[in-house]
N, C-alpha and C positions, 0 to 999 in steps of 0.2 A: 147365068153362070159366070163367075168372075175368072179372070186370068191370074196365074201365079207367076210372078217375075222372080226367077231363081237368082238373078244377080243382086237383088236387094236384100236377100236373106243373109243375116250374119249369125254364124254359129260359134258360140263360145263354149269352151270346155269347162264344165263345173266340177267341183270336188264333191263326190257323193259321200254323205254321212257327216260332213263337217258344215256347220252353220255359223253365221256371225254371232258372236257373244252378245252384242249390243241390241241388234234389231231382229236377228233370226233369219236374215237374208241368205241367198246363195253366194258362195265364194267362187270367183273365176280367176284363172291364172293371169297374173299381171306381167306385162312384157318387161317392166323395169325392175331391177333388183334393188332392194333397199340398202341403206348404208350399213346396217347391221349384217345383212346377208353378204355384202361384199367383204366386210371386215372378217367375218367368220370363214369365208372361202380363202382369203389370203393367209390368215393365221393358221388354218389347218392344212395349208399347202395343197389345196384342191381336193382333199379327201372328203370334206363335207360338200354337199351340193344343195344349198338352201334354195327353196322356191318361195316366191312371193305371191300372195293371193290378195284379191281386193273384193270387198262386198259390193254386190250390184246396187243395193239401195242406199247405204250410208257412206260408201267409198272408204271405209276403214281398211287399212292394210295389215296383213298378217304375214309373218315369215315362218315357214316350217323348215326345220333342219333335218 
């Protein structure tokens, strides 16, 4: 019977129901905000809260407003 090391497990929040348009992979929340996301947040004076997501397999980035 193997041992389970809980310190090595990395849990990423995935977006349910939304898949990558190119490869069909899962989207995970990206810690960095894209340039378009930052620009939209500044122009809307903080009313819009864009979130950036990145595909696990092909690393394509998506911004949702």
